[in-house]
C-alpha positions as CSV (number, residue, x, y, z in Angstrom):
1,M,0.0,0.0,0.0
2,P,1.5,3.4,-1.0
3,D,2.4,5.9,1.7
4,P,-0.1,8.8,2.2
5,R,0.6,12.1,0.5
6,R,2.2,14.7,2.7
7,L,0.1,17.8,3.5
8,A,1.1,21.3,4.8
9,I,-1.5,23.4,6.6
10,V,-0.9,27.1,6.4
11,G,-3.0,28.9,9.0
12,Y,-3.6,26.5,11.9
13,G,-6.8,27.9,13.4
14,K,-10.2,26.2,13.7
15,M,-10.2,25.2,10.0
16,G,-6.6,23.9,10.2
17,V,-7.4,21.7,13.2
18,L,-10.5,20.3,11.4
19,I,-8.4,19.6,8.2
20,E,-5.8,17.8,10.3
21,R,-8.5,15.6,11.8
22,L,-10.1,14.7,8.5
23,A,-6.9,14.4,6.4
24,P,-6.4,10.6,6.9
25,E,-9.8,10.0,5.2
26,Y,-8.3,11.6,2.1
27,D,-5.0,9.7,2.2
28,F,-3.1,12.7,3.5
29,Q,-0.6,12.9,6.4
30,V,-0.2,16.3,7.9
31,A,3.6,16.9,7.8
32,L,3.8,20.7,8.4
33,K,1.7,23.2,10.3
34,L,2.4,26.9,10.0
35,D,0.7,29.6,12.1
36,L,1.4,32.9,13.7
37,F,4.0,31.3,16.0
38,N,6.2,30.0,13.2
39,N,5.2,32.0,10.1
40,S,4.2,35.5,11.2
41,N,6.7,37.0,8.8
42,F,6.6,34.1,6.3
43,E,9.8,32.7,7.8
44,G,8.2,29.2,7.6
45,L,8.2,29.2,3.8
46,T,11.5,27.4,3.5
47,A,12.8,24.5,1.3
48,A,13.6,22.5,4.4
49,N,10.1,22.8,5.8
50,F,8.4,22.0,2.5
51,R,10.7,19.1,1.5
52,G,8.5,16.2,0.5
53,I,5.3,18.1,0.8
54,D,2.8,17.3,-2.0
55,V,0.1,19.9,-1.4
56,A,-0.4,22.9,1.0
57,I,-3.8,24.1,2.1
58,D,-4.0,27.8,3.1
59,F,-6.7,28.9,5.5
60,S,-4.7,31.9,6.9
61,V,-5.7,35.5,6.7
62,P,-6.5,37.5,3.6
63,S,-3.4,39.7,3.8
64,A,-1.1,36.7,3.9
65,V,-2.5,34.8,0.9
66,P,-0.5,36.5,-1.9
67,R,2.8,36.2,-0.1
68,N,2.1,32.6,1.0
69,A,1.1,31.7,-2.6
70,E,4.3,33.3,-4.0
71,G,6.5,31.5,-1.5
72,I,4.9,28.1,-1.8
73,A,4.8,28.2,-5.6
74,A,8.5,29.1,-5.6
75,L,9.2,26.0,-3.6
76,G,7.4,23.9,-6.3
77,V,4.5,22.9,-4.1
78,N,0.9,22.8,-5.2
79,L,-1.7,24.8,-3.2
80,V,-5.3,25.0,-2.2
81,I,-6.5,28.4,-1.1
82,G,-9.4,28.4,1.3
83,A,-8.9,31.8,2.9
84,T,-11.3,34.5,1.7
85,G,-11.1,38.3,1.3
86,W,-8.1,38.4,-1.0
87,L,-9.7,38.4,-4.5
88,N,-8.5,41.9,-5.3
89,R,-5.1,40.2,-5.7
90,L,-6.2,37.2,-7.7
91,D,-4.1,38.1,-10.7
92,E,-1.0,38.3,-8.6
93,V,-1.6,34.9,-7.1
94,K,-2.4,33.4,-10.5
95,S,0.8,34.8,-12.0
96,A,2.9,33.3,-9.2
97,V,1.5,29.8,-9.9
98,A,2.0,30.2,-13.7
99,R,5.5,31.6,-13.3
100,N,6.6,28.6,-11.1
101,G,4.8,25.9,-13.1
102,T,2.9,24.6,-10.1
103,G,-0.8,23.9,-9.5
104,A,-3.5,25.7,-7.4
105,V,-7.2,25.5,-6.7
106,W,-9.0,28.4,-5.2
107,S,-12.6,29.1,-4.2
108,P,-14.6,31.6,-2.3
109,N,-16.3,28.6,-0.7
110,F,-15.2,24.9,-0.7
111,S,-18.5,23.5,0.4
112,L,-19.8,21.0,-2.2
113,G,-23.3,22.1,-1.5
114,V,-22.5,25.8,-2.0
115,N,-20.9,24.9,-5.4
116,A,-24.1,23.2,-6.4
117,F,-26.0,26.3,-5.1
118,F,-23.9,28.5,-7.4
119,R,-25.3,26.6,-10.4
120,L,-28.9,26.6,-9.1
121,V,-28.8,30.3,-8.6
122,A,-27.3,30.9,-12.0
123,E,-30.1,28.9,-13.6
124,A,-32.8,30.8,-11.8
125,A,-31.2,34.1,-12.8
126,R,-31.1,32.9,-16.4
127,L,-34.7,32.0,-16.4
128,L,-35.8,35.3,-14.9
129,S,-33.4,37.5,-16.7
130,S,-36.0,38.4,-19.3
131,Q,-38.8,38.9,-16.8
132,P,-38.5,42.5,-15.6
133,A,-41.3,42.0,-13.0
134,Y,-38.8,40.1,-10.9
135,E,-36.3,42.1,-8.7
136,A,-33.6,40.3,-6.8
137,W,-31.8,40.3,-3.5
138,A,-28.7,38.6,-2.1
139,W,-28.3,38.2,1.7
140,E,-25.9,36.4,4.1
141,I,-25.1,35.9,7.8
142,H,-21.8,34.7,9.2
143,H,-20.2,34.4,12.6
144,S,-19.0,37.7,14.1
145,S,-15.3,36.9,13.7
146,K,-15.5,36.6,9.9
147,K,-13.3,39.4,8.5
148,D,-14.8,40.1,5.0
149,A,-18.3,41.5,4.4
150,P,-19.8,40.8,1.9
151,S,-18.2,37.4,1.8
152,G,-16.5,36.0,-1.3
153,T,-19.4,33.5,-1.5
154,L,-22.0,36.2,-1.7
155,L,-20.0,38.2,-4.3
156,K,-19.6,35.0,-6.3
157,L,-23.4,34.3,-6.2
158,V,-24.1,37.8,-7.6
159,E,-21.4,37.4,-10.2
160,E,-23.0,34.1,-11.3
161,M,-26.3,35.8,-11.6
162,K,-24.8,38.5,-13.8
163,K,-23.0,36.0,-16.0
164,A,-26.3,34.1,-16.5
165,G,-27.8,37.3,-17.9
166,Y,-29.5,38.9,-15.0
167,A,-28.5,42.5,-15.7
168,R,-30.7,44.3,-13.2
169,R,-29.7,45.5,-9.8
170,V,-29.2,42.9,-7.0
171,D,-29.8,44.4,-3.6
172,T,-27.1,43.0,-1.3
173,A,-26.8,42.8,2.5
174,S,-24.5,41.1,5.0
175,N,-24.9,40.4,8.7
176,R,-22.1,39.3,11.2
177,A,-23.3,37.9,14.5
178,G,-22.8,35.0,16.9
179,A,-21.4,31.7,15.7
180,N,-23.3,31.1,12.4
181,P,-21.0,29.2,10.1
182,G,-22.7,30.7,7.0
183,T,-26.1,31.1,5.4
184,H,-26.6,32.6,1.9
185,E,-29.9,33.5,0.4
186,I,-30.9,34.6,-3.1
187,G,-34.4,35.9,-3.7
188,F,-36.5,37.0,-6.7
189,D,-39.7,39.0,-5.9
190,S,-42.6,40.3,-8.0
191,A,-46.1,41.5,-7.3
192,A,-47.3,38.0,-8.0
193,D,-44.9,35.8,-6.0
194,T,-41.5,35.3,-4.4
195,I,-38.8,32.7,-5.1
196,T,-36.3,32.1,-2.3
197,L,-33.1,30.0,-2.7
198,R,-31.1,29.4,0.5
199,H,-28.0,27.4,1.5
200,T,-27.3,26.9,5.2
201,A,-24.0,25.5,6.5
202,R,-24.4,23.4,9.7
203,S,-20.6,23.5,10.5
204,R,-17.2,24.1,9.1
205,E,-16.8,20.4,8.1
206,G,-18.1,20.9,4.6
207,F,-15.5,23.5,3.9
208,A,-12.7,21.3,5.2
209,R,-13.8,18.3,3.2
210,G,-14.1,20.4,0.0
211,A,-10.6,21.7,0.5
212,L,-9.2,18.2,1.0
213,H,-11.1,17.0,-2.1
214,A,-9.4,19.8,-4.0
215,A,-6.0,18.8,-2.5
216,Q,-6.5,15.3,-3.7
217,W,-7.4,16.5,-7.2
218,I,-4.5,19.1,-7.6
219,A,-1.8,16.8,-6.4
220,G,0.6,16.2,-9.3
221,K,-1.2,18.7,-11.7
222,K,-0.3,22.1,-13.1
223,G,-2.4,25.1,-13.7
224,F,-4.8,27.5,-11.8
225,Y,-8.3,26.2,-11.2
226,E,-11.5,27.3,-9.5
227,F,-13.1,24.6,-7.3
228,S,-16.5,25.0,-9.0
229,D,-14.9,24.0,-12.3
230,I,-13.5,20.7,-11.1
231,V,-15.9,19.5,-8.4
232,F,-18.6,18.2,-10.6
233,R,-16.4,16.8,-13.4
């Protein structure tokens, strides 16, 4: 039986702990954990630390993602980016991966259910795009410690609606309170009726499992991919 692949976790908070617990189910052994205590100034991104690492999963903070991606790609290691709030620097990260000939998967949300939800919302938007009686809203709630608002997931949902042809305004709102792991709602309202589509996460486990699924997929591959493009292949 082959040895498990070696995994690095970058950002060892609640998500990192969960990924470590689930990793053996995906044939990964966690061989490196980086956090504020050993990578606060990116000093953990060394060839010695990453020797033999097959894939790294980054659930750190938004400001650290571009530098982490640059350093990890330069070491020839493939990457899954689960942190959010950094998409204004997406081109920079994509360039680092291409320049170093490595592989990466990113997503505003690694839940399998949310990625199915993206497609359901897009189809609803396509069907109603030519019906001006229907106005739309997008709403979310997350735990109070989530740093970005609106979240990358909500922005992605609105983006998918626009790509599907819904050109009218989408009223958008975000709440941050308590310990809610994430609820996203898209609605279409007319004088005649209302259509509501909602995804509710019960825990962080779905995000961790999606990231590990992505890590399995990207191991040994090159290129820059969005999770929604690979998950339902």
